N, C-alpha and C positions, 0 to 999 in steps of 0.2 A: 495585523497581516492583511486584512481586507483592505484597509486604507492604503497600504503599500501597493497592492495590486491595482486598485482603483486609480491611484496616482500615475503609476506606470502606464496603465491602459489609456488615461487621458492624454498624457504627453505623447504617446506613441500615435494615437489617432489624430492629434493636431498636426503631427509631422507628416503623416501619410495621407490622411484624408484631405487636409487643407491645401496641399501643394498642387494637385491637378487643376483646381479651379483657377488658381493664380496663373499658372503656366498657360492655361487656355486663353486668357485674356490678354497677356502681354508677351512681347517677344523675349525669348530666353537669353538672347545674345545681342550685344550692341551692334548698330548698323556699321558695316564695314566691307570692303571688297579687296581682292588681290588676285594676282595670277601667278602661276608656277614658274613662269619664265617671261622676263620683259622683252627679250629679243630672241626671235625664232627664225628659222629658214622657211621658205614658201612650202606649204603643205605639212609642216612639222606640228605635231599635236601639242597642245598645252592645256592647262586647266584653269578655268575661271571659278573662283570661290567668292561667295557672298553670304552675309548673314544680317540678321536684324529684322526678319520678316515674321509674320504670323505662322504658327505650325500649320502645315498643309496648304498654305496660301498659293494660288496661281501666280506665276511671275512671267514677266516679259524681258528677255535679255536683248539689248540693242547693241549691235556692232556697227560703229560709224567710221567709215574710212576717212582718213585725213589726206594730207598732200602726199602724193607719190614722190619717190626720190627724183632729183633733178636729172634732166636729159643730158647725155654726154655731148661733146662737141660734135658738130656736123660740118662737112665741107661743102661749100657752094662753088659753082664754076668759077674760076679765077683764083682759087686757093684760099678764100677767106674762111675763117673758122669762127664760130659763135658758140656760146653756150646759153641755154634758156631753160626755165622751168615751165613745164607744160602741166598746168593744173587740170587734173581730171578727177572730178568729184563723183563718186559712185553713190548710189542710194544706200542708206542704212539697211542692214539686214536685221530681222527680228526673229527670235526663237522663243518658244513657250516651254515652260518647265514648271515644277511644283516644289516648294520648300519642304523640307523634311520636318520631323516633329520638333526639332529644335529651332526651326525658322531659318535653316541654312541650305545652301545649294552648293554642289560640286558639279560644274558643267564643263565637259571636254570640248574644245574648239580646234579648228585648223584653218588657217588663212592662206590662200593660194597666191595672192598677189603681193608684190613688194609695197611697202608704204608703213604709214603709222595709223593705228587703229585705237579708238577709245571704245571701251566696253562698259556698259551699265546694266544693272538689273532693277526693275521696278515691280513692287507688289501691287496687284490689281485690286486688293481690298484695303490694305493699310495705307497705300500711296507712297510707301518708304522706297526711296531710290538710293542705291549704293553705287559708287564709282563717280566719275569715270576712272578706269584703270587704263593706261596706255600700254600698247604692245607694238613693238617695231617688227616688221618682217623684212629681213635683210637677205637678199639673194646670195651674198657671199658668206653668210654666217655658217651654214651647214657644210659648205664645200671647202672651208679653210681648216678643217681639222677639229672644229669645235665639237664637243660630244653632243650626241643626239639625245633626246629625251626617251623615256620608256616607250618602246614600240611594240611591246607584247600585246597591245590590244585591251588588256584588263587593267583597270586602275589599281594603284597600289593600296594596300590595306592602311586604314586609319588606326594606328597604334597608340595615339595619345588619348589621355583622359578627357572626357567631355566636361567643359566648365559648368553646364547645367546640372550635371550628375554630382559634381563636386559641391556646388552650392546647396543642393537639396540634402546632400549628406551631412553637410555642416549644420543645416537647419534642424534636421532630424536628430543629430547628436546633441544640439543645443537644447531641444525640447526634452530629450530624455535626461540630460544633466539637470535641468530645471525641475523636472519631475522627482529625480532622486534627491535633490536638495530639499524640496518641499517635504519629502518623506522624513529626512533627517530632522528637519525642524519640528514637524508634528511629533515625532517619537520623543525628542528632547522636551517638548512642552508637556507631553502626556506623562513623561517620567518625573518632571518637576512637580506637576499637579498631585501625582500619587505620593511623592515624597513629602509634600506640604501638608 
């Protein structure tokens, strides 16, 4: 009975004590980025998500404007009409945030000017960069009857299971199964030695 308890205690301590040290050194999730909506109206809220950073790592989110939409036709005296692109390059905007315990971020954004924007996030300690993710701001998107995003001000609840939690649950279950298997093997050997 003492051997059984010792084996279960060892398996449980390996699963529970060993996991925080590993999680602190390496990102829990693979690097990737996404946005909740790839096309939004001017001033419409959307969410930028990124992962693959160290837990609690300071991050810099960069929003870089691309080309604005082409200018419409203009009339010049004499009735001549022309269409031209007028490239207006604005300076990138940066925002500071911090990764959560899993090395992930959920960052709400709103872009007021029409055009195409690329968004990246960079960890200041790890140097990991995720993105760029492209978002198009279309002035006609919100006005043509397209549904607007959540405007309640509060972000929606995350109801999905966290992949880090699932991973460590499987590791702990595997360690407990290994401990139970070793107990069975030890009991069989002891029973065979007594019988012999």
